[in-house]
C-alpha positions in Angstrom: 0.0 0.0 0.0 1.3 3.5 -0.9 1.5 5.4 2.4 1.9 8.7 0.6 -1.7 8.6 -0.6 -4.4 9.9 1.7 -6.2 7.0 3.4 -9.9 6.7 2.9 -11.9 6.3 6.1 -14.2 3.2 6.1 -17.0 5.5 7.3 -17.1 7.1 3.9 -18.4 3.7 2.5 -20.3 2.2 5.4 -20.8 -1.6 5.8 -22.7 -2.2 2.6 -20.6 0.1 0.6 -17.5 -1.7 1.8 -19.0 -5.1 0.8 -19.8 -3.8 -2.6 -16.3 -2.3 -2.9 -14.4 -5.5 -2.1 -16.8 -7.9 -4.0 -17.8 -6.2 -7.2 -15.1 -7.9 -9.3 -15.9 -11.5 -8.2 -16.1 -14.0 -11.0 -17.3 -17.5 -10.2 -15.1 -20.4 -11.2 -16.9 -23.6 -10.0 -20.0 -25.2 -11.4 -21.1 -26.1 -7.9 -21.5 -22.4 -7.1 -25.0 -21.7 -8.2 -25.3 -18.3 -6.4 -22.5 -16.5 -4.7 -22.3 -13.0 -3.2 -25.4 -10.8 -3.4 -28.2 -12.6 -1.7 -29.2 -13.7 1.8 -27.3 -16.9 1.3 -25.1 -18.7 -1.3 -26.5 -21.6 -3.2 -24.3 -24.7 -3.9 -25.0 -27.9 -5.7 -22.7 -30.9 -5.1 -24.8 -33.5 -6.9 -23.4 -37.0 -5.9 -20.4 -35.7 -3.9 -20.0 -35.0 -0.2 -19.3 -31.6 1.2 -16.7 -30.7 3.8 -16.8 -27.5 5.8 -14.1 -26.0 8.0 -13.6 -22.6 9.6 -10.8 -20.7 11.3 -10.7 -17.5 13.3 -7.6 -15.2 13.3 -7.5 -12.4 15.9 -5.0 -9.5 15.9 -2.6 -9.8 18.9 -3.3 -13.5 19.2 -2.7 -15.0 15.8 -0.9 -12.2 14.0 1.0 -9.0 14.7 0.6 -6.2 12.2 3.9 -4.7 13.2 5.5 -7.2 10.8 2.7 -9.0 9.0 1.8 -7.3 5.7 -2.0 -7.2 5.2 -1.8 -8.8 1.8 0.1 -11.7 3.3 -2.4 -11.9 6.1 -5.3 -12.2 3.7 -3.5 -14.9 1.8 -2.6 -16.9 4.9 -6.2 -16.6 6.3 -7.4 -18.5 3.2 -4.5 -21.0 3.3 -5.1 -22.2 6.8 -8.7 -23.2 5.8 -7.8 -24.7 2.4 -5.2 -26.8 4.2 -7.9 -28.3 6.4 -9.9 -29.2 3.3 -7.0 -30.9 1.6 -6.3 -32.8 4.9 -9.8 -34.4 4.4 -8.7 -35.6 0.9 -11.2 -33.1 -0.5 -11.0 -30.3 -3.0 -11.8 -26.7 -1.8 -14.4 -24.9 -3.9 -15.8 -21.9 -2.0 -14.9 -19.7 1.0 -16.7 -17.1 3.0 -14.8 -14.2 4.7 -16.1 -12.3 7.7 -14.2 -9.3 9.2 -14.4 -7.3 12.4 -12.6 -4.0 11.7 -11.5 -1.2 14.0 -11.5 2.5 13.0 -7.7 2.5 12.6 -8.1 0.7 9.2 -8.6 2.6 6.0 -10.4 1.5 2.8 -6.9 1.1 1.2 -5.8 -1.2 4.1 -8.8 -3.4 3.5 -8.1 -3.4 -0.2 -4.6 -4.7 0.6 -6.0 -7.5 2.8 -8.4 -8.5 0.0 -5.6 -8.5 -2.5 -4.2 -11.5 -0.6 -7.6 -13.1 -0.3 -8.3 -12.9 -4.0 -4.8 -14.0 -4.9 -5.3 -17.2 -2.9 -8.7 -17.8 -4.4 -7.3 -17.3 -7.9 -4.3 -19.6 -7.3 -6.4 -22.5 -5.9 -9.5 -22.0 -8.0 -11.8 -21.1 -5.1 -14.9 -18.9 -5.2 -15.5 -16.2 -2.5 -19.3 -16.6 -2.0 -20.1 -14.4 1.0 -19.3 -13.3 4.6 -20.0 -10.5 7.0 -18.4 -7.3 8.2 -18.8 -5.5 11.6 -16.9 -3.1 13.8 -14.3 -3.9 16.4 -13.1 -1.7 19.3 -9.6 -3.3 19.5 -8.3 -4.5 16.1 -8.8 -6.9 13.3 -10.6 -10.2 13.4 -10.8 -12.5 10.3 -13.0 -15.5 10.1 -12.8 -17.7 7.0 -15.0 -20.7 6.3 -14.0 -23.1 3.5 -16.2 -25.5 1.7 -15.0 -28.4 -0.4 -16.2 -31.5 -2.1 -15.0 -35.1 -2.1 -16.3 -38.3 -3.8 -18.4 -40.4 -1.5 -16.3 -42.8 0.5 -13.1 -41.0 -0.3 -12.9 -38.6 2.7 -9.9 -39.3 4.9 -10.3 -38.9 8.7 -7.9 -38.9 11.6 -9.3 -42.2 12.8 -8.2 -44.5 10.1 -4.6 -45.3 11.0 -3.8 -49.0 11.6 -0.9 -50.9 13.1 2.2 -51.1 10.8 1.0 -48.2 8.6 3.8 -45.9 7.6 3.8 -42.3 9.0 4.6 -39.7 6.3 4.9 -35.9 6.1 5.1 -33.6 3.1 7.7 -30.9 2.8 9.8 -29.9 5.8 9.0 -28.9 9.3 9.9 -26.1 11.8 10.4 -23.4 9.2 7.3 -21.4 10.1 8.2 -21.3 13.8 11.7 -20.2 13.1 10.4 -17.5 10.7 8.2 -16.3 13.5 11.2 -16.2 15.9 13.1 -14.1 13.4 10.3 -11.6 13.0 9.8 -11.3 16.7 13.5 -10.7 17.3 13.6 -7.9 14.7 10.4 -6.4 16.1 12.0 -6.2 19.5 15.0 -4.5 18.0 12.7 -2.0 16.2 11.0 -1.1 19.4 14.3 -0.1 20.9 15.6 1.7 17.8 13.2 2.3 14.9 16.1 3.5 12.8 17.8 0.1 12.7 17.2 -1.9 9.5 15.9 -5.5 10.1 18.4 -8.3 9.7 16.5 -10.7 7.5 19.1 -11.5 4.8 19.6 -15.2 4.0 16.3 -16.3 5.6 13.8 -15.7 2.8 12.5 -19.3 3.0 11.6 -19.4 6.7 10.0 -15.9 6.4 7.8 -17.1 3.6 6.9 -20.2 5.6 5.5 -18.0 8.3 4.1 -15.1 6.3 2.9 -16.9 3.1 2.3 -20.6 3.7 0.9 -22.8 0.9 -1.8 -25.4 1.4 -0.6 -28.8 0.0 -3.2 -29.7 -2.5 -0.3 -30.7 -4.8 0.4 -33.5 -2.4 -3.1 -35.0 -2.3 -3.2 -34.7 -6.1 0.1 -36.5 -6.4 -1.1 -39.3 -4.1 -4.2 -39.8 -6.2 -2.0 -40.0 -9.3 0.0 -42.9 -7.9 -3.2 -44.5 -6.5 -2.3 -44.1 -2.8 -5.1 -43.2 -0.4 -4.0 -42.3 3.1 -5.6 -44.2 5.9 -5.5 -41.1 8.2 -4.5 -37.5 7.6 -4.2 -34.1 9.3 -2.5 -30.9 8.5 0.3 -29.7 10.7 -1.0 -26.5 12.2 -0.2 -27.1 15.9 3.2 -28.9 15.6 4.1 -32.4 14.6 3.8 -33.8 18.1 0.3 -32.4 18.8 -1.1 -33.3 15.4 0.4 -36.9 15.4 -1.1 -37.4 18.9 -4.5 -36.4 17.4 -4.2 -39.2 14.9 -3.1 -41.7 17.5 -6.0 -40.8 19.8 -8.6 -40.9 17.1 -7.3 -44.2 15.7 -6.6 -45.8 19.1 -3.0 -46.6 18.1 0.5 -45.7 19.2 3.5 -44.7 17.0 7.2 -44.5 16.7 8.8 -41.6 14.8 12.5 -41.3 14.3 14.6 -38.2 15.1 16.9 -38.5 12.1 14.0 -38.9 9.7 12.2 -35.6 10.4 12.8 -33.3 7.5 14.4 -29.9 8.3 15.4 -27.2 5.9 18.9 -25.7 6.0 17.6 -22.2 7.0 15.6 -23.7 9.8 18.6 -25.5 11.2 20.9 -22.5 10.7 18.6 -19.9 12.4 17.8 -22.4 15.2 21.5 -22.7 15.8 21.8 -18.9 15.9 19.2 -18.8 18.7 20.5 -21.9 20.4 17.3 -23.7 19.8 17.1 -27.4 18.9 15.5 -27.4 15.4 13.8 -30.7 16.3 11.9 -28.8 19.0 10.7 -26.3 16.3 9.5 -29.2 14.2 7.7 -31.0 17.0 6.1 -28.1 18.7 6.3 -25.0 16.5 3.2 -25.4 14.2 2.0 -23.3 11.3 3.9 -25.4 8.7 0.6 -26.5 7.1 2.3 -29.6 5.7 0.3 -32.8 5.5 0.9 -35.6 8.1 -0.6 -38.9 6.9 -0.5 -42.7 7.3 -0.4 -45.2 4.4 -0.5 -49.0 4.3 2.9 -50.6 4.3 2.1 -52.2 0.9 2.3 -48.7 -0.6 5.9 -48.1 0.4 7.4 -48.5 -3.0 4.9 -46.1 -4.6 6.1 -43.1 -2.5 9.6 -44.0 -1.5 11.2 -41.9 -4.3 9.0 -38.9 -4.0 11.3 -36.0 -2.9 8.5 -34.1 -1.2 7.3 -37.0 1.0 9.3 -38.4 3.9 8.5 -41.5 5.9 9.2 -40.6 9.5 8.0 -43.7 11.4 5.2 -46.2 11.7 2.0 -46.9 13.7 2.2 -49.3 16.6 -0.2 -50.9 19.1 -1.9 -48.4 21.4 -0.3 -49.8 24.6 3.2 -49.1 23.2 2.5 -45.4 23.4 3.5 -42.5 21.1 7.3 -42.1 21.0 10.1 -40.2 19.5 13.1 -42.5 18.9 16.3 -40.6 19.2 19.4 -41.1 17.1 20.9 -43.1 20.0 17.9 -45.4 20.1 16.1 -44.0 23.2 12.3 -43.8 23.1 10.9 -40.5 24.4 7.1 -40.2 24.9 5.6 -37.5 22.6 3.9 -34.6 24.4 1.4 -32.2 22.9 3.3 -29.0 23.4 2.2 -27.2 20.2 0.0 -24.2 19.8 -2.8 -23.9 22.3 -4.3 -20.4 22.6 -6.5 -21.3 25.7 -3.7 -22.9 27.7 -2.5 -21.0 30.8 1.2 -20.1 30.7 
């Protein structure tokens, strides 16, 4: 956003004027969208398929800090965290709704910037924006996105399908989003002390993007379908590997062993973790916001995925009584603990 231009107060548009302002260019992409924005409710038709619905709420000061999060990136990420949940169900996202609570500190231009990111995400993933709501806020910005998707009957993948001897797999690499957040927080603290100091971000583009502009892994579910592999259980890694794997174990009534040396870590993640004297494994286990897919597959499918550079086998499913364990490089078994993101937990 060009800060040299005069900002336009939201009060000049009002609620309905703002809705018209941010939605007038919408073009529908999916045949299942019969009616989108512009009526009391959207109308969708999924014929013989099943619908999946998910929603996430992002609150300023809890989930994001506008001192270092650009509004365009925030809009994009708000959509991604929902599409990631749809892909984790083995479904294809088709529509979203976006609701905002906005304080008076935001201008029309600021909301335009936010919607630039929202529309970029919709365009990239072929998703229709079909509605939402706006209201005022006395403190800051609140974003609620609901995503709707479709899946063939009988093809949805739940957390509860993992079976003993299944392989545990993850896409991409882990811990980068958490280390990107640590970098942004560090530079924000420096800025508070001396606003004239330039942020030291060089060499860490990857982990910054992992935090500010994550990508939902629809490419992974597409690749699995291409090689005829259907996960037995699946979840997206939003709260950290340990917490999300424990969700699968609990829902499936199983245990697991994952192996320290198998967990994929990017070079920048390890380098910045070393700079802060943080074990990068801790970032992968507990950091969250990677939005990679964590899934289990039958042992018989091993050869189908073993050469995929974007999928890593990190362990296997065990009997429930064996517990959920991290096996260290020295062979010790350490019980996994859910230490990932929990906004309601007392410190």
